[in-house]
C-alpha positions in Angstrom: 0.2 -0.1 -0.1 2.4 2.2 0.9 4.4 1.5 -2.7 1.2 2.1 -4.4 0.6 5.8 -1.7 3.6 7.7 -2.7 3.2 8.0 -6.2 0.0 9.2 -6.1 1.4 11.8 -3.2 4.0 12.8 -5.7 1.4 13.2 -8.4 -0.5 15.1 -6.5 1.5 17.8 -4.9 2.3 19.6 -8.4 -1.6 19.5 -9.7 -2.2 21.2 -6.5 0.6 23.8 -7.3 -1.4 24.6 -10.0 -4.4 25.0 -8.8 -3.1 27.2 -5.9 -1.2 29.0 -9.0 -4.7 29.1 -10.9 -7.0 30.6 -7.2 -4.2 33.3 -6.8 -4.7 34.2 -10.8 -8.1 34.5 -9.9 -8.2 36.6 -7.0 -6.4 39.4 -8.8 -8.3 39.6 -11.5 -11.2 39.9 -8.8 -9.5 42.6 -7.4 -8.9 44.4 -10.7 -12.2 44.0 -11.6 -13.1 45.2 -8.2 -11.0 48.7 -8.7 -12.1 49.5 -12.2 -15.7 48.9 -11.2 -14.7 51.5 -8.2 -12.8 54.0 -10.8 -16.1 54.3 -13.1 -18.1 54.7 -10.3 -16.3 57.4 -8.7 -16.5 58.8 -12.7 -19.9 58.5 -13.2 -20.4 60.4 -9.2 -18.3 62.9 -10.5 -20.6 63.5 -13.8 -23.3 63.4 -11.7 -22.6 65.5 -9.2 -21.3 68.6 -12.0 -25.0 68.2 -13.9 -26.4 68.5 -10.2 -24.3 71.7 -9.8 -25.0 73.1 -13.4 -28.5 73.4 -12.4 -28.5 74.1 -8.9 -29.7 77.5 -7.7 -26.6 79.6 -6.3 -27.7 80.2 -2.5 -27.0 83.5 -0.4 -23.9 84.2 1.0 -25.1 83.6 4.5 -26.5 80.7 3.2 -23.2 79.5 2.1 -21.5 80.3 5.1 -24.2 77.8 7.3 -23.8 75.2 4.8 -20.2 75.3 5.0 -19.9 75.0 8.8 -22.1 71.5 8.5 -20.1 68.8 7.6 -21.1 67.2 4.5 -20.5 64.5 2.5 -17.5 65.8 -0.2 -17.8 64.5 -3.8 -14.1 63.0 -4.8 -12.1 65.2 -6.8 -8.7 63.8 -7.0 -7.1 62.6 -10.2 -9.8 60.6 -12.2 -9.0 57.1 -13.0 -7.9 55.9 -15.9 -8.5 52.3 -17.1 -6.2 51.0 -19.2 -3.9 53.0 -21.2 -4.2 56.5 -20.8 -6.1 58.6 -23.8 -3.2 60.3 -25.9 -0.4 58.8 -23.7 1.7 55.8 -24.6 4.3 56.2 -27.2 2.3 53.7 -29.2 -1.0 55.6 -29.3 -1.6 57.7 -33.1 -1.9 61.2 -32.4 -3.8 64.3 -33.5 -2.4 66.6 -36.0 -1.9 69.1 -33.6 -0.8 67.2 -30.9 1.9 65.5 -32.8 3.6 69.2 -33.6 6.5 70.5 -31.6 5.7 72.6 -28.6 5.5 76.1 -29.6 5.8 78.0 -26.6 5.6 81.4 -28.7 2.7 80.4 -30.8 -0.2 82.6 -30.9 -1.7 83.7 -27.3 -5.1 81.2 -26.2 -8.3 83.4 -25.8 -10.3 82.4 -22.9 -12.5 79.9 -24.2 -9.4 77.9 -26.3 -8.1 77.8 -23.3 -10.8 76.4 -21.1 -11.4 74.2 -24.5 -8.1 73.0 -24.2 -8.1 72.5 -20.2 -11.7 70.4 -20.7 -9.7 67.6 -22.6 -6.4 67.7 -20.5 -6.2 64.7 -18.0 -5.6 66.9 -14.9 -5.9 66.5 -11.4 -8.5 69.0 -9.4 -7.8 69.3 -5.6 -10.1 71.9 -3.2 -11.5 73.7 -6.8 -7.6 74.1 -8.3 -6.6 72.4 -11.2 -3.6 70.8 -11.9 -2.5 69.5 -15.5 -0.7 69.8 -18.7 -2.2 71.4 -21.6 -0.3 70.8 -25.0 2.7 69.7 -22.3 3.1 72.7 -20.4 2.4 72.6 -16.4 -0.7 74.5 -15.8 -2.0 75.7 -12.1 -5.6 77.0 -12.9 -8.7 77.7 -11.6 -11.5 74.7 -11.4 -13.7 77.4 -13.9 -10.5 78.5 -15.6 -10.6 82.3 -14.7 -7.3 82.4 -13.3 -4.2 80.0 -14.1 -0.5 80.1 -14.0 1.7 78.2 -16.6 5.2 77.4 -16.8 7.4 76.7 -20.1 10.9 75.6 -21.3 12.8 76.0 -24.3 16.6 75.5 -24.3 18.3 75.5 -27.1 22.3 74.1 -26.8 24.7 74.5 -29.8 28.0 72.4 -30.4 29.8 72.6 -33.8 33.0 74.6 -34.9 34.6 76.3 -39.0 36.8 74.5 -41.0 38.5 76.4 -43.8 38.1 80.0 -42.4 41.4 80.5 -41.8 42.7 84.7 -42.8 44.7 85.8 -45.7 48.2 87.1 -45.9 47.4 90.8 -43.7 44.2 90.2 -42.8 43.6 89.1 -38.0 42.5 85.5 -37.7 39.1 86.5 -36.0 36.9 84.2 -33.4 36.3 81.4 -36.0 36.7 78.3 -33.0 37.0 74.9 -34.9 35.0 73.5 -31.7 32.6 75.2 -29.4 29.6 75.5 -27.5 26.6 78.1 -27.2 24.0 78.1 -24.9 21.7 79.6 -27.9 18.1 79.5 -25.8 17.6 79.2 -22.8 14.1 80.6 -21.9 11.4 80.2 -19.0 7.9 81.2 -20.3 5.9 82.2 -17.0 2.2 82.9 -18.0 -0.5 84.4 -15.6 -4.0 84.8 -17.5 -7.3 86.2 -15.8 -9.7 85.0 -18.1 -9.0 86.9 -21.4 -6.2 89.1 -19.8 -2.8 87.5 -20.2 0.8 88.5 -18.8 3.9 87.0 -19.8 7.3 87.8 -18.7 10.0 85.1 -20.3 14.1 85.5 -18.8 16.2 84.3 -21.3 19.7 82.9 -20.2 20.9 81.8 -24.0 22.5 84.6 -26.4 23.0 84.3 -29.7 27.2 84.9 -29.0 28.4 83.4 -26.0 27.6 81.5 -22.8 26.3 83.3 -20.1 24.6 86.4 -21.4 21.3 87.0 -19.4 18.6 88.6 -20.9 15.1 89.3 -21.4 12.6 87.6 -23.9 9.5 89.4 -23.1 7.1 91.4 -20.3 4.1 92.3 -21.6 0.0 92.4 -21.4 -2.3 90.9 -23.7 -5.8 90.7 -24.4 -7.6 88.2 -26.0 -11.1 88.9 -26.0 -12.0 89.7 -29.5 -13.0 87.1 -32.1 -9.6 85.8 -33.3 -7.5 89.1 -31.9 -4.6 89.6 -29.6 -3.9 93.3 -28.4 -0.4 93.2 -27.0 1.4 96.0 -24.8 5.2 95.4 -22.9 8.3 94.2 -24.0 7.4 91.6 -27.1 8.7 90.9 -30.3 6.8 92.4 -33.4 6.8 89.4 -36.4 7.1 91.1 -40.2 8.4 88.5 -41.7 7.9 84.6 -42.5 10.7 82.9 -41.1 9.7 84.5 -37.6 6.5 84.4 -37.3 7.4 80.0 -37.4 9.1 80.8 -33.9 12.5 80.3 -33.2 11.9 76.2 -31.8 10.5 75.4 -35.3 13.0 77.2 -37.9 14.1 74.7 -40.6 17.9 75.9 -39.7 19.7 76.9 -36.4 19.7 80.7 -37.6 17.0 83.0 -39.7 18.8 84.4 -43.1 20.8 87.1 -42.5 18.6 89.3 -44.2 15.3 88.7 -42.0 17.7 89.1 -38.8 18.6 92.7 -40.3 15.3 94.1 -40.6 13.4 92.6 -38.4 15.8 94.3 -35.6 15.5 97.8 -37.2 11.7 98.1 -35.0 11.2 94.8 -34.0 13.3 92.6 -32.7 13.6 90.3 -29.6 12.1 92.3 -26.2 11.2 95.7 -27.9 8.7 97.9 -26.6 5.4 97.4 -28.9 1.4 98.8 -28.7 -0.6 96.8 -31.1 -1.8 94.1 -32.1 -2.9 91.0 -34.7 -5.8 89.8 -36.5 -6.1 86.5 -38.0 -9.2 84.3 -40.1 -8.5 81.3 -41.3 -7.7 82.2 -45.3 -5.5 85.8 -43.7 -3.6 87.4 -41.2 -3.0 91.7 -40.4 -1.0 93.1 -37.7 0.2 96.0 -37.0 2.4 97.4 -33.8 4.1 100.9 -32.6 7.7 100.4 -31.5 10.1 101.9 -29.2 13.7 101.0 -27.7 14.6 97.7 -27.0 14.9 96.3 -23.3 18.9 97.2 -21.9 18.9 100.2 -24.5 19.8 102.9 -22.0 21.9 100.4 -19.6 24.4 99.3 -22.7 24.6 103.0 -23.9 24.2 105.4 -20.9 24.8 108.2 -23.5 21.4 107.8 -25.5 19.7 111.1 -24.9 15.9 110.0 -27.2 14.8 106.9 -27.7 13.8 105.3 -31.2 10.1 105.0 -32.7 8.8 103.3 -34.7 6.6 100.7 -36.4 5.5 97.0 -37.8 3.0 95.8 -40.7 2.4 92.2 -41.7 -0.1 91.2 -44.0 -0.5 87.5 -45.3 -3.0 85.3 -47.5 -3.3 82.0 -48.3 -5.1 82.3 -51.6 -5.4 78.2 -52.3 -5.2 75.4 -49.7 -6.2 72.0 -50.8 -5.6 68.7 -49.0 -1.9 68.0 -50.6 -1.3 72.3 -51.6 -1.1 75.3 -49.4 0.0 78.8 -50.9 1.6 81.2 -48.3 1.7 85.2 -50.2 2.0 88.1 -47.9 4.3 91.4 -47.1 6.1 93.2 -44.5 6.9 96.6 -43.6 9.0 98.3 -40.8 10.7 101.3 -40.0 12.8 102.9 -37.4 11.0 106.2 -37.6 14.0 107.9 -35.7 17.4 105.7 -34.1 18.2 106.4 -30.5 20.6 109.5 -30.4 22.9 109.3 -27.9 26.8 110.7 -28.0 27.6 110.2 -31.3 24.4 111.5 -32.7 22.2 108.7 -34.7 24.5 106.5 -36.5 23.3 102.9 -37.7 25.2 99.8 -38.4 24.4 96.9 -40.0 26.1 93.8 -39.0 25.5 89.8 -39.0 26.9 86.9 -38.8 27.7 83.1 -41.1 24.1 82.4 -39.8 25.7 80.4 -37.7 25.3 81.1 -34.1 28.5 79.7 -32.1 30.2 83.2 -31.1 32.1 84.2 -34.7 32.9 87.5 -35.8 30.7 89.0 -37.8 31.9 89.5 -41.2 29.4 91.5 -43.4 28.5 95.0 -42.3 27.5 98.7 -43.6 30.0 100.6 -41.8 28.8 102.8 -39.4 26.2 104.8 -41.3 26.2 108.6 -39.6 23.4 111.4 -39.8 20.8 108.4 -40.0 17.1 110.3 -40.0 15.0 107.1 -41.2 15.5 103.9 -42.1 12.6 101.1 -43.6 12.0 97.9 -45.2 10.0 95.9 -46.9 9.5 93.1 -49.0 7.1 90.1 -50.3 7.2 86.4 -48.8 5.9 83.4 -50.5 5.9 79.6 -49.7 4.3 77.0 -51.6 3.7 73.1 -50.2 2.7 70.1 -51.8 2.5 67.4 -50.0 5.4 66.6 -48.1 7.5 69.1 -50.1 7.5 72.8 -49.0 9.5 75.8 -50.6 9.4 79.8 -49.7 11.5 83.0 -49.6 11.3 86.2 -49.1 13.1 89.6 -50.4 13.8 92.9 -48.6 14.7 96.5 -49.2 16.1 98.5 -46.7 16.3 102.0 -47.5 18.1 104.5 -45.0 17.8 108.4 -45.1 20.2 110.6 -44.4 19.4 114.3 -42.3 21.2 117.3 -43.9 22.4 119.2 -41.4 23.2 123.3 -42.1 26.8 123.9 -43.6 27.1 120.2 -44.1 28.0 118.1 -47.2 24.9 116.5 -47.5 25.2 112.9 -47.3 23.4 110.5 -49.6 20.9 107.8 -49.0 21.4 104.5 -49.2 20.2 101.3 -50.3 20.5 97.5 -49.6 18.8 94.7 -51.0 18.2 90.8 -49.5 17.2 87.7 -50.2 16.8 84.1 -49.5 15.1 80.6 -50.6 14.4 77.7 -49.0 13.5 74.5 -49.8 12.2 71.7 -47.1 11.1 67.9 -47.5 9.6 65.4 -45.1 11.2 62.1 -45.0 8.9 60.1 -42.6 6.5 62.1 -39.9 3.7 64.0 -40.8 5.0 67.2 -43.2 4.9 70.7 -42.2 1.6 72.3 -42.7 -0.2 75.8 -42.5 -1.0 77.3 -39.3 -2.9 80.0 -39.8 -3.4 81.7 -36.8 0.5 82.9 -37.3 0.1 82.6 -41.1 3.5 80.7 -41.3 4.1 76.4 -41.4 5.0 74.4 -39.0 7.1 71.6 -37.8 6.7 68.3 -38.9 4.6 65.8 -36.9 5.0 63.5 -34.7 2.2 60.6 -34.8 4.5 58.2 -32.4 7.3 58.8 -30.0 10.6 57.3 -31.0 10.7 53.4 -30.4 12.6 51.4 -32.6 11.6 48.5 -31.4 7.9 49.1 -32.5 9.1 50.5 -36.0 8.4 54.5 -34.9 11.1 56.6 -35.6 9.4 60.1 -35.0 9.9 62.4 -38.3 13.1 63.5 -40.1 13.1 66.7 -42.2 15.8 67.6 -44.9 16.5 71.4 -45.5 18.3 73.3 -48.5 18.6 77.1 -47.9 20.5 80.1 -50.3 20.5 83.3 -48.6 22.1 86.7 -50.2 22.6 90.0 -48.2 24.2 92.8 -50.4 24.9 96.1 -48.0 27.2 98.1 -50.5 25.8 101.0 -52.3 28.3 104.0 -52.6 31.7 104.2 -52.3 32.8 105.8 -48.4 29.2 105.0 -47.0 30.8 103.8 -43.7 33.4 106.5 -43.3 35.9 107.9 -45.7 37.6 104.2 -47.5 35.0 102.0 -45.5 32.5 100.2 -48.0 29.7 98.0 -47.4 30.1 94.4 -48.7 27.7 91.1 -49.9 27.7 87.7 -48.5 26.0 84.4 -49.4 25.3 81.3 -47.7 24.8 78.0 -49.0 23.1 75.8 -46.3 22.1 71.9 -46.0 20.5 70.4 -42.9 18.8 67.1 -41.4 16.0 67.7 -38.3 14.8 64.6 -36.3 12.2 64.7 -34.3 11.9 62.1 -31.4 8.6 63.3 -29.8 6.6 66.4 -29.7 8.7 68.0 -27.2 12.5 67.4 -28.3 14.5 68.5 -31.7 18.0 67.4 -32.7 19.2 69.3 -35.7 22.5 69.1 -37.9 23.8 72.2 -39.9 26.3 72.2 -42.2 27.0 76.1 -44.2 29.0 77.6 -46.6 30.0 81.2 -46.5 31.4 83.7 -49.2 31.9 87.6 -47.9 33.3 89.8 -50.2 36.1 91.9 -48.2 35.5 95.7 -46.1 37.7 97.8 -44.1 34.5 98.6 -41.9 34.9 94.9 -39.9 36.6 95.5 -36.8 40.1 94.7 -35.8 41.2 94.2 -40.1 39.0 90.7 -40.1 38.4 90.9 -43.4 40.4 92.7 -45.4 40.5 90.3 -48.2 36.9 88.8 -48.3 36.8 84.8 -46.2 35.1 81.9 -47.5 35.0 79.0 -44.8 32.6 76.4 -43.7 31.3 75.8 -40.3 29.2 72.4 -39.1 27.1 73.2 -36.2 24.8 71.4 -34.5 21.8 72.0 -31.8 20.0 69.9 -29.3 16.8 71.2 -28.5 13.7 70.2 -25.9 10.5 72.6 -25.2 7.2 72.3 -22.8 
């Protein structure tokens, strides 16, 4: 009997283990199901509570005090439970077109209605009448009704690269053209406070277009968005008159704007320019106009300024044809410095720029110091054409410089300068660039799925090319005796990779050709310069 019982016990033992394991699994499944049922009940209870609140009459103030004094059952106000995979989360869920685009911290300001709609669909935590969430990926604290809100954003851009074959010719100074260096181009913290349709922005910037360690201000302004599709602005702001600038710095195809765009935008616009004005958009057109003054920090950098600049910026843009595969953009921008800053040297102005690579290099392009300037203006057209994944765009601007005629002095000639660029873009994979009617410009490619090579998800990748020409040479001796302006041509190619809607990697190749000018300080460009540069950028934005 013992010989028979022992094998049976040995066989029963593994069977019992399997049964116990199955029972444990069933118990865990039961707990999970009960948890999900409880979560569903919490959602239903909260929805019913909101419906009752919406139809209830508001009690008098005295009744409210008495009601608050009595202990009541408190409905669930914590985070909404999630069953299964959260909507919009996870690397394997297809994003909507709007959610797939790169986070645009400097995009058009949402009206109160748009803000409430964005926070309503956002997964958020509710604590005692306060909503904490991440609409468009931006940390935001708001009242439950959205009347008050405060949010924080970030744009961090770190550039790495260097120059090759940019050495001086015999008799020239070397200049600053590092073989390998780094620069924190933009390190902006966006602080936004809202009360209904009134929005205040303050954005310090710890980055620099030339060297690390610079601290400044990007914007500090007050906006009103209560009129349909309209934003009115007052304070330190960046008025935008060019399509390239309207794209916003986090969405550029290349590390920097074309030189001609940088020169004209800084006449009466640019970063942290005192501005009063606004813009209005419709589905097929946009119009903007601003009266502007000095830039933030002008008088601290030059304590001899006795009369500050005034000017204006105007932009109109249209979308005459649009279909599923085609977008046509047509626009024009104009700007004028009615008067430039007057300091101890009078009213003078110098056009100067680098070779479109922001690594702190010496500027080779210059107009020379233009004296007795009474007014500077610029105007030109903007064109853009998208066909499926291919985008072609360009802008041309003419700059006019009017000189004053002092009594008894030799009259100085008025001057005219020109510049243009043509850029091509092709999205290799991911959603292609599309037109954003709110800013009348083309946006970044879209990332449908976050980078995940194990599931064949690679983000978005685009290929870019650009030809840029700026001519600041008009008349002999325009910058003083023997000092002429010069011309710069830049050929660029690059790749941009977007692993997700908040991260961007850029790689640019730059070949530049700059004619000679004695107006470049330090004798750096006495005989003309050519050279190459390779630079990359790491960008994070939310």
